[in-house]
TORPABA-5968 format. One line per field, with one value per residue (C-alpha): x, y, z; residue in one letter; residue number from 1. Coordinates in pm, whole numbers, plus 50000, padded with zeros to 5 digits. Example, Ala and Ser with C-alpha at 12.3 -4.5 7.8 and 13.67 -1.06 7.14 Angstrom:
BEGIN
xx <- 51230,51367
yy <- 49550,49894
zz <- 50780,50714
resn <- A,S
resi <- 1,2
end
This chain:
BEGIN
xx <- 52395,52043,52026,51791,51438,51164,50924,51161,51250,51609,51544,51403,51700,51941,51767,51748,52119,52206,51993,52152,52504,52439,52350,52098,51740,51542,51220,50995,50746,50431,50228,49854,49610,49651,50012,50360,50664,50784,50516,50769,51056,51045,51018,51315,51601,51427,51430,51781,51898,51753,51977,51757,51798,51492,51322,51020,50822,50648,50321,50372,50450,50447,50609,50905,50750,50413,50462,50522,50225,49992,50131,50074,49773,49693,49975,49775,49479,49421,49628,49474,49551,49696,49912,50050,50103,50293,50525,50589,50661,50916,51094,51088,51219,51516,51619,51859,51697,51328,51201,50983,50690,50500,50202,49948,49587,49583,49950,49828,49607,49893,50138,49880,49871,50252,50243,49989,50242,50505,50729,50744,50948,50719,50417,50260,49929,49848,49484,49458,49202,48968,49071,48803,48624,48623,48252,48198,48116,48099,47931,48248,48432,48147,48156,48528,48489,48197,48433,48538,48278,47975,48074,48123,48340,48602,48691,48953,49028,49244,49081,49237,49089,48998,49147,48801,48780,49135,49038,48752,48935,49287,49315,49004,49202,49453,49402,49267,49601,49796,49551,49598,49976,49967,49744,49990,50292,50165,49832,49837,49579,49482,49364,48991,49022,49132,48826,48590,48766,48731,48358,48285,48529,48275,48029,48289,48390,48700,48811,49187,49164,49178,49471,49583,49526,49629,49949,50195,50486,50287,50507,50417,50163,50049,49735,49748,49430,49361,49072,48926,49005,48722,48872,48950,48751,48846,48567,48748,49088,48946,48773,49107,49276,49006,49063,49441,49407,49305,49675,49873,50146,50179,49898,49855,49637,49716,49483,49589,49299,49218,49429,49308,49418,49707,49879,50185,50256,50120,50305,50246,50406,50693,50455,50328,50679,50785,50499,50571,50945,50883,50660,50913,51191,50979,50871,51234,51325,51038,51117
yy <- 50444,50528,50849,51120,51054,51316,51110,51007,51212,51265,51045,50764,50783,50766,50460,50290,50346,50217,49907,49838,49888,49654,49352,49265,49161,49487,49536,49810,49954,50127,50337,50389,50678,50943,50838,50906,50689,50771,50535,50257,50414,50149,49861,49957,49904,49587,49443,49573,49385,49072,49120,49318,49657,49880,50150,50342,50473,50809,50873,51138,51481,51356,51608,51483,51538,51540,51906,52000,51789,51970,52306,52232,51994,52091,51872,51558,51642,51460,51146,50831,50467,50416,50728,50607,50257,50399,50578,50260,50076,50344,50282,49904,49920,50121,49833,49570,49286,49194,49321,49201,49446,49525,49757,49879,49984,50138,50042,49686,49723,49872,49592,49343,49534,49519,49143,49107,49265,49007,49268,49128,48841,48822,49034,49122,49312,49438,49541,49596,49832,49630,49556,49504,49178,49212,49225,49261,49616,49616,49910,50030,50050,50255,50485,50551,50603,50840,51096,51153,51014,51170,51493,51443,51755,51572,51368,51620,51747,51636,51541,51550,51324,51475,51308,51159,51015,50881,50716,50533,50443,50373,50382,50202,49903,50105,50344,50692,50834,50618,50698,51070,51028,50833,51099,51368,51174,51018,51148,51369,51476,51220,51235,51178,50989,50647,50614,50712,50456,50188,50236,50227,49953,49671,49874,50036,49804,50017,50035,50075,49878,49552,49317,48990,48724,48424,48542,48250,48471,48661,48508,48415,48646,48701,48889,49025,49135,49325,49148,49474,49692,49938,50070,49729,49479,49110,49036,49248,49094,48742,48816,48948,48625,48417,48601,48570,48200,48143,48179,47854,48005,48028,48237,48271,48462,48575,48760,48955,48942,49266,49480,49781,49972,50129,49791,49896,50206,50138,49983,49632,49688,49448,49153,49225,49270,48934,48751,48929,48860,48492,48458,48635,48403,48090,48208,48259,47909,47759,47957
zz <- 48854,48736,48536,48661,48536,48542,48751,49029,49335,49445,49749,49534,49300,49593,49732,49391,49330,49678,49625,49287,49423,49717,49499,49771,49698,49692,49888,49753,50003,49874,50115,50115,50113,50384,50456,50315,50242,50595,50727,50643,50838,51112,50863,50648,50896,51013,50659,50594,50905,50742,50437,50199,50033,50070,49867,49995,49700,49696,49523,49251,49399,49759,49996,50195,50538,50711,50804,50441,50331,50566,50460,50089,50075,49716,49580,49664,49443,49114,49179,49028,49101,48753,48778,49110,48970,48672,48913,49112,48786,48695,49024,48979,48623,48751,48980,48850,49048,49047,49382,49663,49679,49999,50003,50256,50181,49832,49822,49872,49566,49363,49446,49318,48989,48985,49048,48769,48534,48626,48789,49143,49283,49589,49678,50012,50020,50370,50429,50053,49900,49677,49319,49055,49129,49508,49587,49966,50076,50458,50628,50800,50465,50320,50623,50575,50199,50255,50407,50045,49805,49975,49798,49419,49407,49611,49303,49193,49542,49832,50161,50507,50772,51106,51414,51481,51129,51161,51489,51317,50996,51124,51502,51623,51755,51959,52250,52186,52296,52050,51770,51831,51833,51505,51351,51449,51324,51002,50869,50557,50296,50034,49676,49630,49301,49436,49659,49378,49159,49427,49483,49109,49005,48973,48765,48540,48255,48193,48556,48601,48925,48731,48786,48629,48895,48687,48520,48557,48663,48924,49194,49554,49717,50075,50180,50536,50715,51033,51201,51338,51036,50958,50633,50476,50682,50671,50421,50163,50235,50222,49890,49760,49870,49699,49370,49395,49478,49116,49038,49020,49234,49612,49764,50140,50387,50740,50975,51282,51524,51700,51467,51269,50961,51156,51188,50982,51193,51541,51836,51703,51361,51433,51471,51121,50983,51130,50956,50628,50648,50727,50420,50200,50322,50268,49925,49831,49944,49741,49427
resn <- M,V,A,I,Q,S,G,L,S,A,R,E,L,T,E,I,N,A,A,N,A,S,N,R,Q,P,V,V,F,V,H,G,L,W,L,L,A,G,S,W,D,A,W,R,P,D,F,E,S,R,G,Y,A,T,V,A,V,D,W,P,D,D,P,A,T,V,A,E,A,R,K,H,P,E,V,F,A,G,K,S,V,Q,G,I,T,D,H,V,V,E,V,I,R,A,L,T,L,K,P,I,V,I,G,H,S,F,G,G,L,I,V,Q,K,I,A,G,M,G,L,A,A,V,T,V,A,I,D,P,A,P,V,K,G,V,L,P,V,P,F,S,A,L,K,V,A,S,T,V,V,A,N,P,R,N,Y,R,R,Q,V,M,L,T,S,K,Q,F,R,Y,G,F,G,N,A,V,S,A,A,E,S,D,A,L,Y,S,E,F,S,V,P,G,S,G,I,P,L,F,Q,A,V,S,A,N,I,N,P,R,S,R,L,R,T,D,F,V,R,P,D,R,G,P,L,L,V,V,S,G,G,S,D,H,T,V,P,P,A,I,S,K,A,T,F,N,L,Q,S,K,N,P,G,I,T,E,F,Y,Q,F,E,G,R,G,H,S,L,V,V,D,A,G,W,H,D,V,A,D,V,V,A,A,F,V,A,R,A,G,E,M,A
resi <- 1,2,3,4,5,6,7,8,9,10,11,12,13,14,15,16,17,18,19,20,21,22,23,24,25,26,27,28,29,30,31,32,33,34,35,36,37,38,39,40,41,42,43,44,45,46,47,48,49,50,51,52,53,54,55,56,57,58,59,60,61,62,63,64,65,66,67,68,69,70,71,72,73,74,75,76,77,78,79,80,81,82,83,84,85,86,87,88,89,90,91,92,93,94,95,96,97,98,99,100,101,102,103,104,105,106,107,108,109,110,111,112,113,114,115,116,117,118,119,120,121,122,123,124,125,126,127,128,129,130,131,132,133,134,135,136,137,138,139,140,141,142,143,144,145,146,147,148,149,150,151,152,153,154,155,156,157,158,159,160,161,162,163,164,165,166,167,168,169,170,171,172,173,174,175,176,177,178,179,180,181,182,183,184,185,186,187,188,189,190,191,192,193,194,195,196,197,198,199,200,201,202,203,204,205,206,207,208,209,210,211,212,213,214,215,216,217,218,219,220,221,222,223,224,225,226,227,228,229,230,231,232,233,234,235,236,237,238,239,240,241,242,243,244,245,246,247,248,249,250,251,252,253,254,255,256,257,258,259,260,261,262,263,264,265,266,267,268,269,270,271,272,273,274,275,276,277,278,279,280,281,282,283,284,285,286,287
end
């Protein structure tokens, strides 16, 4: 049993201990900006039914529920990509088996950093926020980022999307009614720092959004793109794939046409989970 560590929540510790006791291959899920670990609630029993143990990682100080998050939005302020990554690393180092890591949005960026440290058996980056070296900056991505970076004072603040902003950034490929329902169920405030870090990554020589693409033990990696994503348009995901393809290991790309940034939580989530699970299984067979 893992001893209590200052950076881990009671829920994370419970899930880590259960994964270790199961002797099953662990899958670590990392959520993105404006969501919580609960955004993986549908995925976890699906992957457990496939024979895996699952752990859904919080970002530091994440509230347990959306209601609590909206009641105390201040807890989201001041969270950086490296601080979040360090927390995920703490979770992974508490596992007895090297995990599969699956991340969405900024979680997709973070799991690439994890892979670049040699800590992942298999990595899946879904609509990943751009790491340093990803150059395309489509208009829609700038429009989403501008909800935060247009005001420099948001750097140390938390920002809550409006339902209209969520519709553009997450729910543009589903009906208005479904977008509103997803907003109500999943959307929470987000730290401003990650977006400021993303927009400055390629002009900041000390950017913490750098990852090691060519590390030999990076492991197999899949980049998943939503073809209609406004927040991480396909150009960003394809550029991410091109960078990761410099690695000698298995690197694959899959695009879901007509899907937006909500693809891990909307009604079509299972289609995405099936593609991810198939890649994970194939990667395991080829290892």
